[in-house]
VMD Tcl script that draws the C-alpha trace (Angstrom):
set ca {
  {-48.60 -23.68 10.35}
  {-50.44 -21.47 12.82}
  {-48.53 -18.27 13.57}
  {-49.60 -15.67 16.13}
  {-48.08 -12.27 15.42}
  {-48.13 -9.39 17.91}
  {-47.73 -6.07 16.09}
  {-46.21 -3.43 18.34}
  {-47.62 0.08 18.31}
  {-44.40 1.49 16.80}
  {-45.18 -0.42 13.59}
  {-48.64 1.05 13.10}
  {-48.58 4.87 13.25}
  {-50.89 6.02 10.41}
  {-50.30 2.81 8.42}
  {-48.83 -0.61 8.96}
  {-45.21 -0.79 7.90}
  {-45.02 -1.73 4.21}
  {-42.59 -4.63 4.74}
  {-44.91 -6.24 7.27}
  {-47.90 -5.98 4.93}
  {-45.90 -7.47 2.04}
  {-44.72 -10.36 4.21}
  {-48.25 -11.19 5.35}
  {-49.47 -11.13 1.76}
  {-46.67 -13.38 0.51}
  {-47.06 -15.96 3.31}
  {-50.84 -16.10 3.75}
  {-51.28 -18.97 1.29}
  {-48.77 -21.13 3.23}
  {-49.61 -20.28 6.84}
  {-52.55 -19.36 9.07}
  {-52.18 -16.09 10.98}
  {-53.73 -14.53 14.05}
  {-52.75 -10.89 14.57}
  {-52.75 -9.11 17.92}
  {-51.93 -5.41 17.93}
  {-50.74 -2.78 20.36}
  {-50.96 0.98 19.99}
  {-50.17 2.54 23.34}
  {-48.55 5.63 21.81}
  {-51.71 6.42 19.86}
  {-53.79 5.97 23.02}
  {-51.44 8.34 24.85}
  {-51.67 10.95 22.08}
  {-55.46 10.92 21.90}
  {-55.90 10.72 25.67}
  {-53.68 13.78 26.06}
  {-55.55 15.71 23.37}
  {-58.82 14.88 25.12}
  {-57.51 16.51 28.30}
  {-56.79 13.27 30.13}
  {-53.01 12.73 29.95}
  {-52.12 9.18 30.97}
  {-50.29 8.12 34.10}
  {-47.70 5.36 33.95}
  {-46.78 3.21 36.92}
  {-43.94 0.78 37.66}
  {-44.26 -2.44 39.64}
  {-41.63 -3.61 42.15}
  {-40.44 -6.09 39.48}
  {-39.81 -3.25 37.02}
  {-42.83 -3.71 34.75}
  {-44.15 -0.37 33.47}
  {-47.83 -0.02 32.59}
  {-50.59 2.48 31.94}
  {-52.73 3.32 34.96}
  {-56.25 2.86 33.64}
  {-58.91 4.74 35.56}
  {-62.53 4.87 34.37}
  {-61.97 7.68 31.85}
  {-58.73 6.19 30.54}
  {-60.51 2.85 30.13}
  {-63.07 4.49 27.83}
  {-60.35 6.14 25.74}
  {-58.24 2.97 25.64}
  {-61.19 0.92 24.41}
  {-62.20 3.55 21.85}
  {-58.72 3.84 20.34}
  {-57.64 0.18 20.51}
  {-60.86 -1.58 19.54}
  {-61.99 1.24 17.25}
  {-59.45 3.44 15.53}
  {-56.37 1.22 15.46}
  {-58.13 -2.10 14.95}
  {-60.22 -0.86 12.04}
  {-57.23 0.91 10.52}
  {-55.37 -2.41 10.32}
  {-58.44 -4.23 9.00}
  {-59.00 -1.60 6.31}
  {-55.40 -1.63 5.18}
  {-55.05 -5.42 4.96}
  {-58.48 -5.69 3.37}
  {-57.46 -3.21 0.69}
  {-54.59 -5.57 -0.19}
  {-56.89 -8.54 -0.70}
  {-56.66 -10.23 2.69}
  {-59.85 -11.50 4.30}
  {-59.66 -10.07 7.81}
  {-62.03 -9.41 10.72}
  {-61.23 -7.01 13.54}
  {-62.37 -7.99 17.01}
  {-61.46 -7.29 20.62}
  {-61.46 -9.57 23.62}
  {-64.99 -8.32 24.33}
  {-66.42 -10.00 21.24}
  {-67.95 -13.44 21.85}
  {-66.24 -13.30 25.26}
  {-62.93 -14.06 23.59}
  {-60.93 -12.74 26.57}
  {-62.23 -12.76 30.13}
  {-59.99 -11.12 32.71}
  {-60.03 -10.60 36.44}
  {-59.84 -6.97 37.45}
  {-56.84 -6.05 39.58}
  {-58.44 -4.49 42.65}
  {-55.18 -3.18 44.08}
  {-51.71 -2.61 42.69}
  {-48.34 -2.35 44.39}
  {-46.21 0.27 42.67}
  {-42.93 2.05 43.21}
  {-43.73 5.71 43.86}
  {-41.68 8.83 43.11}
  {-39.73 8.36 46.34}
  {-38.72 4.83 45.35}
  {-40.98 3.26 47.95}
  {-43.66 0.62 47.57}
  {-47.19 1.99 47.58}
  {-50.61 0.31 47.42}
  {-53.08 1.97 45.03}
  {-56.52 1.23 43.56}
  {-56.29 -1.24 40.68}
  {-58.39 0.72 38.21}
  {-59.50 -1.02 35.02}
  {-56.49 -3.22 34.31}
  {-56.95 -6.97 34.04}
  {-55.18 -10.30 34.16}
  {-56.39 -12.81 31.58}
  {-58.39 -15.58 33.20}
  {-60.17 -17.41 30.36}
  {-60.04 -17.56 26.57}
  {-63.02 -18.72 24.53}
  {-61.51 -19.76 21.21}
  {-64.77 -20.49 19.36}
  {-64.81 -17.24 17.41}
  {-61.14 -17.65 16.46}
  {-61.66 -21.21 15.26}
  {-64.74 -20.16 13.28}
  {-62.82 -17.39 11.52}
  {-59.76 -19.54 10.81}
  {-61.85 -22.43 9.47}
  {-63.34 -20.00 6.95}
  {-60.01 -18.59 5.82}
  {-60.38 -15.30 7.71}
  {-57.52 -13.71 9.64}
  {-58.51 -12.34 13.06}
  {-57.07 -8.97 14.11}
  {-57.38 -8.69 17.89}
  {-57.37 -5.58 20.08}
  {-56.13 -6.18 23.66}
  {-59.33 -5.27 25.52}
  {-60.83 -7.94 27.79}
  {-64.18 -8.44 29.50}
  {-64.20 -8.26 33.28}
  {-66.28 -10.51 35.52}
  {-68.56 -7.46 35.95}
  {-68.84 -7.13 32.12}
  {-66.64 -4.03 31.89}
  {-63.81 -3.49 29.39}
  {-60.34 -3.93 30.84}
  {-56.91 -2.93 29.57}
  {-54.80 -6.08 29.16}
  {-51.19 -6.32 27.99}
  {-50.96 -7.06 24.26}
  {-47.86 -9.27 24.52}
  {-49.55 -11.43 27.14}
  {-52.74 -11.60 25.07}
  {-50.73 -12.89 22.12}
  {-48.88 -15.38 24.35}
  {-52.12 -16.67 25.89}
  {-53.80 -17.14 22.50}
  {-50.72 -18.83 21.03}
  {-50.60 -21.20 24.00}
  {-54.24 -22.26 24.04}
  {-54.26 -22.84 20.26}
  {-50.89 -24.65 20.29}
  {-49.43 -22.24 17.74}
  {-46.25 -23.24 15.95}
  {-44.76 -19.77 16.37}
  {-45.41 -16.66 18.40}
  {-43.71 -13.66 16.80}
  {-43.48 -10.45 18.83}
  {-42.69 -7.63 16.42}
  {-41.24 -4.41 17.77}
  {-38.88 -1.66 16.54}
  {-35.61 -3.45 17.40}
  {-34.10 -6.73 16.17}
  {-34.54 -8.50 19.49}
  {-32.84 -8.51 22.87}
  {-29.72 -6.35 22.78}
  {-27.11 -6.54 25.53}
  {-24.04 -4.32 25.34}
  {-24.82 -3.51 21.72}
  {-24.90 -7.20 20.77}
  {-27.98 -9.11 19.63}
  {-28.74 -12.19 21.71}
  {-29.79 -14.71 19.08}
  {-31.13 -17.55 21.23}
  {-32.21 -18.20 24.82}
  {-33.82 -21.05 26.67}
  {-36.43 -20.25 29.30}
  {-33.98 -20.66 32.20}
  {-31.57 -18.16 30.63}
  {-34.44 -15.81 29.81}
  {-35.63 -15.79 33.43}
  {-32.17 -14.74 34.55}
  {-31.77 -12.10 31.86}
  {-35.19 -10.50 32.40}
  {-33.90 -8.73 35.52}
  {-31.52 -6.67 33.36}
  {-33.99 -5.58 30.69}
  {-35.88 -2.33 30.25}
  {-39.65 -2.23 30.85}
  {-40.75 -2.72 27.23}
  {-38.55 -5.72 26.53}
  {-39.15 -7.13 30.00}
  {-42.86 -7.50 29.18}
  {-42.12 -9.29 25.90}
  {-39.68 -11.75 27.47}
  {-42.09 -12.49 30.31}
  {-44.83 -13.24 27.77}
  {-42.42 -15.36 25.72}
  {-41.44 -17.48 28.73}
  {-45.09 -18.12 29.58}
  {-45.90 -19.13 26.01}
  {-42.99 -21.55 25.69}
  {-43.70 -23.12 29.07}
  {-47.29 -23.70 27.94}
  {-46.32 -25.48 24.74}
  {-45.54 -22.93 22.00}
  {-42.57 -24.31 20.08}
  {-40.73 -21.02 19.66}
  {-41.21 -17.37 20.48}
  {-39.34 -14.90 18.34}
  {-38.74 -11.24 19.20}
  {-37.88 -9.33 16.04}
  {-38.07 -6.03 14.25}
  {-41.20 -5.39 12.26}
  {-39.18 -2.83 10.28}
  {-36.86 -5.41 8.67}
  {-37.19 -6.32 5.01}
  {-39.01 -9.60 5.75}
  {-40.11 -9.38 9.39}
  {-42.11 -12.62 9.53}
  {-40.09 -14.75 7.11}
  {-36.78 -13.74 8.67}
  {-38.20 -14.47 12.13}
  {-39.10 -18.00 11.08}
  {-35.63 -18.37 9.56}
  {-34.03 -17.09 12.81}
  {-32.44 -14.18 11.00}
  {-31.79 -10.90 12.88}
  {-33.94 -11.81 15.87}
  {-33.98 -13.40 19.32}
  {-35.42 -16.91 19.61}
  {-36.70 -18.17 22.97}
  {-37.37 -21.91 23.30}
  {-37.26 -24.67 25.89}
}
mol new
graphics top color blue
foreach p $ca { graphics top sphere $p radius 0.5 }
foreach p [lrange $ca 0 end-1] q [lrange $ca 1 end] { graphics top cylinder $p $q radius 0.2 }
display resetview
């Protein structure tokens, strides 16, 4: 089976979480994996230390994102496609996995349209139109490099940086990158790993949702989970059998996700 796994930034820090590494190693002979990673906290830390503290904005629909100006775009690309990506490649490679780290820039894997203007909610709670900066919306995916790697038994590790129509690097949402790749490759599963077991409401884990229920529930979620559920809905509507939101800190984060244990499953 083809499984696309999005690894949230909370699971990376200085190393990948041990349970996640062990799960990948134990399942790699049975399944084919594509890994997409985040790492926003590391970008924030390094950007701040470089004297360019990030700015975060919120859309009228409640989605929170990093405002990526020219300088922040350089730092984002450096940290995501460089430091974090190669850290993951090095660690999995040291455990015997054959992995290649790429970004959406490589072989034009991800082409995105640059958002020229953004509508945000400002400090006064009012809508405001601002310059779009270097944030993108995925427009095209060229899967040739992914298919080449998979056919040769190599696991791709993808950083969420896309190529603009003007050939500039753009910040694109990692959850949506994973959903788009899972959709175009008809993946059996998309697993979004984070630091919680799934969607929690009133202290209770929601174990299963269909896309209609998910669209209703998304209005009540916080910014981080809202992005994941939005990506999950898109993936399921485009043919992915199941999307699972789960904790990458659990004892068997991937296996338990596939077994629907301690997670939220979103399906048609």
